[in-house]
Every structure is written in structure tokens, then in C-alpha cells.
FITOR-683534 format. One record per atom (N, C-alpha, C, O): residue number from 0; atom name; y negated, x negated, z negated. Coordinates in steps of 0.001 Angstrom, whole numbers, plus 500000, padded with zeros to 6 digits. Example, Ala and Ser with C-alpha at 12.3 -4.5 7.8 and 13.67 -1.06 7.14 Angstrom:
BEGIN
k|a|north|east|up
0|N|505690|486810|492200
0|CA|504500|487700|492200
0|C|503300|486800|492200
0|O|503319|485764|491535
1|N|502250|487150|492920
1|CA|501060|486330|492860
1|C|499970|487100|492130
1|O|498862|486591|491961
% end
This chain:
BEGIN
k|a|north|east|up
0|N|391723|205009|780789
0|CA|393484|204837|780537
0|C|393392|203668|779795
0|O|392618|202729|779978
1|N|394163|203788|779024
1|CA|394978|202275|779243
1|C|395980|201830|780353
1|O|396413|202294|781408
2|N|396097|200985|779787
2|CA|397184|199056|780925
2|C|398578|200355|780946
2|O|399085|200991|780022
3|N|398806|200349|782188
3|CA|399547|201085|782886
3|C|400935|200827|782194
3|O|401015|199653|781830
4|N|402157|201643|781876
4|CA|403161|200862|781330
4|C|404525|201227|782876
4|O|404067|201877|783816
5|N|405918|200811|782963
5|CA|406450|200668|783533
5|C|407910|201459|783168
5|O|408402|201577|782046
6|N|408580|202081|784751
6|CA|410681|202438|783027
6|C|410768|200869|782683
6|O|410851|200712|781465
7|N|410772|199926|783249
7|CA|411152|199378|782540
7|C|410673|198932|781161
7|O|411531|198718|780305
8|N|409290|198762|780847
8|CA|408714|199101|779719
8|C|409024|200062|778043
8|O|409027|199997|776813
9|N|409255|200932|779290
9|CA|409757|202391|778254
9|C|411659|202605|777496
9|O|412270|203076|776536
10|N|411875|201746|778981
10|CA|413301|202333|778458
10|C|413550|200097|777695
10|O|414506|199445|778115
11|N|412969|199736|777121
11|CA|413242|198377|776461
11|C|412512|198665|775767
11|O|412418|197693|775018
12|N|411216|200102|775142
12|CA|410967|200198|773984
12|C|412249|200544|773348
12|O|412874|200001|772437
13|N|412428|201355|773906
13|CA|413519|202129|773266
13|C|414920|201707|771994
13|O|415440|202282|771038
14|N|415165|199620|773106
14|CA|416316|199171|772496
14|C|416266|198567|770855
14|O|415326|197842|770528
15|N|417519|198983|769708
15|CA|416827|198448|768728
15|C|416712|199862|767908
15|O|416945|199671|766715
16|N|416516|200771|768115
16|CA|416267|202272|767599
16|C|417014|203196|768065
16|O|418042|202937|768691
17|N|416535|204598|767786
17|CA|417311|205646|767497
17|C|417203|205831|769771
17|O|418068|205884|770645
18|N|416397|205848|769777
18|CA|416517|206175|771356
18|C|417749|205006|772365
18|O|418195|205255|773485
19|N|418046|203731|771493
19|CA|418583|203139|772286
19|C|419895|203048|772164
19|O|420721|202622|772971
20|N|420104|203704|770532
20|CA|421103|203600|769898
20|C|422062|205502|771138
20|O|423123|205696|771733
21|N|421235|206036|770953
21|CA|421725|207384|772153
21|C|421508|207508|773254
21|O|421408|208602|773810
22|N|421316|205741|774134
22|CA|421592|206075|775061
22|C|420944|207202|776444
22|O|421416|207835|777388
23|N|419718|206964|775877
23|CA|418424|207637|776349
23|C|417753|206372|777232
23|O|417723|205154|777059
24|N|417222|207289|778280
24|CA|417328|206421|779766
24|C|415895|207547|781009
24|O|415748|208474|781806
25|N|415066|206152|780039
25|CA|413820|206803|781170
25|C|413943|206728|782841
25|O|414288|205778|783544
26|N|413411|208481|783322
26|CA|414387|208203|784670
26|C|413051|208475|785971
26|O|413196|208588|787188
27|N|411788|208515|785144
27|CA|410246|208903|785787
27|C|409086|209179|785240
27|O|408963|209589|784085
28|N|407766|208886|786365
28|CA|407050|208231|785606
28|C|406166|208545|786610
28|O|405992|207884|787634
29|N|405369|210006|786168
29|CA|403532|209835|787026
29|C|402700|210782|786687
29|O|403130|211541|785819
30|N|401836|210953|787015
30|CA|400617|211755|786017
30|C|400650|212347|785972
30|O|400682|213208|786851
31|N|400702|212507|783523
31|CA|401039|214003|783362
31|C|402555|214221|783345
31|O|402684|215328|782822
32|N|403618|213803|783605
32|CA|404613|214114|783510
32|C|405535|212799|783321
32|O|405385|211633|783687
33|N|406745|213596|782460
33|CA|407853|212300|782525
33|C|409119|212740|782108
33|O|409238|213712|781362
34|N|410313|211934|782641
34|CA|411536|212270|783128
34|C|412301|211062|782147
34|O|412139|209910|781745
35|N|413759|212839|782042
35|CA|414198|211390|781108
35|C|415497|211956|781347
35|O|415571|212848|782193
36|N|416876|211463|780540
36|CA|418456|211472|780501
36|C|419262|210989|779345
36|O|419098|209949|778708
37|N|420118|211875|779187
37|CA|421066|211882|778522
37|C|422267|212051|778297
37|O|422551|212929|777482
38|N|423461|211208|778992
38|CA|424739|211408|778989
38|C|425458|211639|777421
38|O|425382|210944|776407
39|N|425798|212243|777549
39|CA|426793|213418|776116
39|C|427414|212547|775731
39|O|427759|211580|776410
40|N|427740|212792|774233
40|CA|428659|211724|773846
40|C|429583|213045|772937
40|O|429353|214238|773136
41|N|430186|212754|772362
41|CA|431152|213561|771085
41|C|430337|212796|769745
41|O|431214|212510|768931
42|N|429727|212603|769515
42|CA|428566|211858|768799
42|C|427528|213001|768390
42|O|427094|213305|767279
43|N|427305|213468|769500
43|CA|425989|214062|770214
43|C|426335|216307|769111
43|O|425635|217296|768894
44|N|427479|215968|768900
44|CA|428286|217560|768669
44|C|428580|217769|767373
44|O|429198|217068|766571
45|N|427767|219419|767204
45|CA|428159|219509|765762
45|C|429082|220022|765111
45|O|429521|220845|765915
46|N|429602|220095|764325
46|CA|430914|220064|763830
46|C|431779|221768|764969
46|O|432806|222041|765591
47|N|430598|222328|764619
47|CA|431303|223884|765631
47|C|431186|222720|767147
47|O|430400|223121|768005
48|N|431618|221922|767329
48|CA|432222|221664|768745
48|C|430659|221847|769661
48|O|430625|221075|770619
49|N|429642|222557|769541
49|CA|428275|222596|770563
49|C|427711|221585|769852
49|O|428104|221057|768812
50|N|426224|221250|770881
50|CA|425364|220258|770771
50|C|425142|221188|769144
50|O|425241|222244|768519
51|N|424777|219777|769169
51|CA|423519|219659|767972
51|C|422129|219720|768344
51|O|421523|219455|769383
52|N|421767|220177|767119
52|CA|420135|220481|767600
52|C|419318|219162|767316
52|O|418130|218978|767583
53|N|419962|218516|766880
53|CA|419228|217339|766287
53|C|419652|215987|767766
53|O|419379|214786|767744
54|N|420373|216776|768892
54|CA|420736|215612|769700
54|C|419114|216380|770298
54|O|418028|215846|770070
55|N|419239|217431|770920
55|CA|418037|218103|771686
55|C|416550|217286|771320
55|O|415720|216731|772040
56|N|416643|217486|769939
56|CA|414765|217446|769475
56|C|414753|215706|769862
56|O|413709|215246|770325
57|N|415710|214970|769691
57|CA|415395|212884|769597
57|C|415684|213443|771346
57|O|414516|213316|771711
58|N|416271|213848|772354
58|CA|415500|213943|773131
58|C|414067|214146|774047
58|O|413463|213224|774596
59|N|413800|215144|774063
59|CA|412826|216343|773924
59|C|411810|215324|773297
59|O|410964|214813|774030
60|N|411873|214993|771875
60|CA|410487|214198|771165
60|C|410334|212825|771960
60|O|409244|212422|772364
61|N|411540|212147|772143
61|CA|411172|211279|772747
61|C|410739|211192|773752
61|O|409884|210341|773998
62|N|411296|212249|774871
62|CA|410343|211841|776043
62|C|408981|212469|776445
62|O|408673|212721|777610
63|N|408176|212701|775330
63|CA|406852|213802|775254
63|C|406411|212110|774773
63|O|406020|211293|775607
64|N|406534|211848|773565
64|CA|406459|210722|773238
64|C|406478|209404|773643
64|O|405853|208710|772841
65|N|406867|208878|774414
65|CA|406906|208169|776158
65|C|406281|208347|776754
65|O|406022|207414|777515
66|N|405526|209611|776939
66|CA|404495|210472|777314
66|C|403573|209812|777144
66|O|403167|208915|777883
67|N|403007|210272|775882
67|CA|402591|210188|775497
67|C|401843|208743|775474
67|O|400669|208552|775791
68|N|403048|207486|774902
68|CA|402454|206134|775866
68|C|402197|205695|777094
68|O|401472|204796|777522
69|N|402907|206473|777593
69|CA|401904|206313|779038
69|C|400544|206843|779255
69|O|399920|206523|780267
70|N|400205|207386|778647
70|CA|399330|207986|778973
70|C|397928|207661|777671
70|O|396783|208006|777963
71|N|397992|207513|777369
71|CA|397192|206321|776004
71|C|395917|205904|776352
71|O|395536|204852|776865
72|N|395020|207381|775818
72|CA|393690|206731|776333
72|C|392863|205572|775808
72|O|392949|205338|774603
73|N|391912|204663|776713
73|CA|391246|203548|776350
73|C|391207|203036|774598
73|O|390588|203799|773855
74|N|391654|202165|774154
74|CA|391246|201789|772885
74|C|393007|201712|771940
74|O|393654|201003|771169
75|N|393074|203028|772725
75|CA|394526|203353|771578
75|C|395462|202795|771031
75|O|396424|203161|771707
76|N|395817|202174|770283
76|CA|397463|201533|770311
76|C|398404|202153|770382
76|O|399183|201617|771171
77|N|399218|204040|769503
77|CA|400046|203412|769489
77|C|400028|205472|768947
77|O|398900|205934|768776
78|N|401334|206531|768727
78|CA|400500|207535|768551
78|C|401868|207745|767442
78|O|402713|206984|766970
79|N|401565|209201|767329
79|CA|402954|209854|766193
79|C|402823|211661|766272
79|O|401976|212551|766349
80|N|404312|211449|766190
80|CA|403946|213564|766480
80|C|403936|213519|765015
80|O|404443|212825|764134
81|N|402853|214933|765136
81|CA|402714|215677|764525
81|C|403341|217214|764004
81|O|403418|217630|762848
82|N|403755|217891|765283
82|CA|404101|218488|765024
82|C|405161|218669|766384
82|O|405020|218258|767536
83|N|406381|219533|765694
83|CA|407298|220108|766848
83|C|407584|221002|766835
83|O|407490|221481|765704
84|N|408101|221922|767841
84|CA|408538|223191|768099
84|C|409444|223640|768716
84|O|409101|224133|769790
85|N|411024|223705|768370
85|CA|412033|223847|769893
85|C|412504|225662|769261
85|O|412575|226275|768196
86|N|412736|225904|770808
86|CA|413168|226669|770991
86|C|414392|226852|771677
86|O|414285|227210|772850
87|N|415953|226629|771052
87|CA|417433|226872|771360
87|C|418125|227837|772677
87|O|418935|228624|772186
88|N|418046|227961|773930
88|CA|418165|228923|774382
88|C|419714|228507|775219
88|O|420200|229268|776056
89|N|420033|227851|775024
89|CA|421132|227250|775563
89|C|422364|226492|774929
89|O|422280|226137|773753
90|N|423699|226187|775784
90|CA|424285|224353|774964
90|C|425285|224313|775517
90|O|425852|225340|775888
91|N|425788|223045|775726
91|CA|426441|222511|776813
91|C|427297|221060|775564
91|O|426982|220371|774594
92|N|428964|221412|776848
92|CA|429809|220547|775025
92|C|429913|219803|776196
92|O|430937|220399|776530
93|N|429644|218554|777653
93|CA|429985|217701|778437
93|C|428949|217552|779499
93|O|428254|218524|779795
94|N|428820|216571|780005
94|CA|428020|215995|780651
94|C|426543|215412|780566
94|O|426314|214450|779832
95|N|425958|215762|781013
95|CA|424394|215259|780992
95|C|423257|215977|780712
95|O|423485|217134|781066
96|N|421892|215864|780151
96|CA|420691|216730|779764
96|C|419889|215688|780710
96|O|419986|214472|780875
97|N|418925|216844|781345
97|CA|417663|216191|782074
97|C|416395|216727|781095
97|O|416594|217755|780447
98|N|415322|216161|781000
98|CA|414280|216195|780268
98|C|412996|216072|780884
98|O|412480|214955|780885
99|N|412358|217091|781439
99|CA|411113|216774|781651
99|C|409487|217351|780641
99|O|409196|218486|780264
100|N|408993|216502|780528
100|CA|407666|216965|779892
100|C|406489|216653|780504
100|O|406213|215601|781081
101|N|405925|217454|780375
101|CA|404631|217963|780299
101|C|403470|217886|779797
101|O|403228|218633|778848
102|N|402304|216868|780336
102|CA|400932|216841|779625
102|C|400137|218052|779565
102|O|399306|218561|780317
103|N|400574|218317|778596
103|CA|399153|219821|778417
103|C|398386|219645|778433
103|O|397835|220253|779350
104|N|397250|218584|777474
104|CA|395791|218353|776625
104|C|396340|216840|776724
104|O|397478|216543|776359
105|N|395192|215684|777385
105|CA|395427|214911|776443
105|C|393146|214493|776109
105|O|392129|214085|776671
106|N|393648|214983|774905
106|CA|392495|214802|774307
106|C|392053|213107|773626
106|O|393184|212641|773492
107|N|391113|212039|773168
107|CA|391122|210876|772481
107|C|391406|211095|771631
107|O|391430|209995|771078
108|N|391897|212249|770491
108|CA|392307|212278|769038
108|C|394264|213039|768951
108|O|395281|212621|768397
109|N|394099|213724|769429
109|CA|395387|214518|769808
109|C|395839|214705|771499
109|O|394956|214901|772334
110|N|397503|214610|771954
110|CA|398293|215193|772733
110|C|398368|216373|772476
110|O|398228|216970|771408
111|N|398666|216826|773796
111|CA|399778|218019|773258
111|C|400715|217867|774639
111|O|400347|217467|775744
112|N|402175|218357|774181
112|CA|403425|218165|775406
112|C|404025|218589|775803
112|O|404487|219060|774763
113|N|404956|219192|776919
113|CA|405734|220466|776848
113|C|406910|219903|777233
113|O|406841|219382|778346
114|N|408439|219795|776451
114|CA|409482|219553|777860
114|C|409858|220470|777421
114|O|409897|221071|776348
115|N|410263|220565|778754
115|CA|412005|222039|779894
115|C|413905|221088|779254
115|O|414328|220567|780285
116|N|414415|220942|778671
116|CA|416261|220210|778625
116|C|416240|221380|779180
116|O|415761|222506|779046
117|N|417330|220368|780264
117|CA|417868|221095|780924
117|C|419267|220452|781341
117|O|419429|219241|781493
118|N|420516|221671|781550
118|CA|422026|220577|781744
118|C|422244|219965|783396
118|O|422215|220592|784455
119|N|422391|219016|783229
119|CA|421884|218721|784011
119|C|422972|218471|785584
119|O|423856|217738|785142
120|N|423190|218633|786583
120|CA|424111|219520|787292
120|C|423382|220921|787762
120|O|422915|221243|788854
121|N|423474|221674|786425
121|CA|424216|223236|786718
121|C|422494|223693|786515
121|O|422369|224916|786451
122|N|421456|223082|786429
122|CA|420020|222944|785752
122|C|420072|224280|784648
122|O|419145|225065|784453
123|N|420965|224295|784214
123|CA|420733|225402|782859
123|C|420066|225302|782164
123|O|419953|224119|781842
124|N|419013|226380|781285
124|CA|417513|225483|780176
124|C|418954|225401|779590
124|O|419825|226044|780175
125|N|419259|224734|778588
125|CA|418386|223970|777197
125|C|417626|224298|775798
125|O|417854|224844|774718
126|N|416700|223703|776411
126|CA|416015|224694|774995
126|C|414111|224381|775558
126|O|413958|223869|776667
127|N|413087|224661|774876
127|CA|412363|224766|775141
127|C|411396|224206|774208
127|O|411131|225015|773319
128|N|410619|222810|774080
128|CA|410615|222321|772770
128|C|408374|222242|773421
128|O|407936|222586|774519
129|N|407897|221909|772708
129|CA|406602|221375|772493
129|C|406054|220636|770916
129|O|406329|221016|769778
130|N|405167|219422|771368
130|CA|404862|218331|770143
130|C|403090|218524|770638
130|O|402531|218901|771667
131|N|402565|217970|769093
131|CA|401659|217818|768977
131|C|401386|215709|768937
131|O|401077|215438|767777
132|N|401405|215103|769337
132|CA|400117|213593|769105
132|C|399402|213552|768550
132|O|398460|214329|768708
133|N|399412|212607|767550
133|CA|398533|211545|766880
133|C|398095|210666|767507
133|O|398790|209655|767406
134|N|397146|210548|768201
134|CA|396810|209191|769058
134|C|396247|208169|767887
134|O|395051|208289|767621
135|N|396801|207444|767359
135|CA|395941|205774|766542
135|C|395446|204438|767333
135|O|395658|203833|768384
136|N|394919|204392|766553
136|CA|393992|203075|767677
136|C|393475|202034|766154
136|O|393354|202422|764992
137|N|393300|200909|766618
137|CA|393554|199943|765689
137|C|392108|200256|763913
137|O|390922|200517|763711
138|N|393151|200024|763296
138|CA|391881|199810|761966
138|C|390079|198711|762138
138|O|389887|197553|762510
139|N|389389|199495|761794
139|CA|387877|198817|761868
139|C|387736|197510|761096
139|O|387623|197445|759872
140|N|387750|196667|761781
140|CA|387081|195411|761292
140|C|386793|195251|759781
140|O|386246|194231|759362
% end
């Protein structure tokens, strides 16, 4: 396993990028698991007044991606998402979302992560998400 990362490092990673603009916060890290939260703002709603699907994707994909960063194999330098799927099963209009990402497969070339997005407080499931991460290594000299 690569060098351990901290919550502070993961949260700093998003500053100046989409996760930082969204206000996404990484809240927990343990072996094979990462948690996050996102306080909802009016900008995260679709014109119909409900939560925009892209908000959920940003939260779930970032949570899984940061989980991948925290679980990179030795010698790896980064990752990129190569496939994702989301099932939306509910919506919220206010409050915050909580996301839990769980490592389903930890290979040398790919990782597979599952995430569940819930309404913070009620625990109502909003979406189920799965993605495949391609592990990136330095180019040979």
C-alpha cells in the first residue's frame, strides 16, 4: 500500500477544484471505506426544484475517488474514473447528503468502489453508485 493519507490531505486535495467549490467534506477514512458529506445549496437543485443528478454524481464519484487515492497500491501515483453507474432512488431539497464509499475490489490496475448516498439526518437513501477506477503509474523512463 502507498503512503497513508490523512483527512486533512484529502480535504485539501479538492481546494481550487470542483470538490472544493461544491464544499464537499471528507469525514472519515478507514481500511476499505471513506465517508463524506455535502451541505445542500440552491445551486445544487435542478430547475424543477429537486436535487440535480450531477450533484449526487459529484459527491459519490469524489468520495470513491478519494477512497481510491487513500488505497493506491505501491508504486501507483494516481487514478482516473473509467466507468460509473448510478441509481437514483430518492431526492431531497434541503439539509445535507452523506456518502459512504466501500472498496469492492483492490487490484493493481483497477479498483471497484460502491457508494451509498443518503439524506443526512433521516438516513433516507437517495442513490446507489458504483465506479471503476483505473490505477495510474509513472511512465517508464
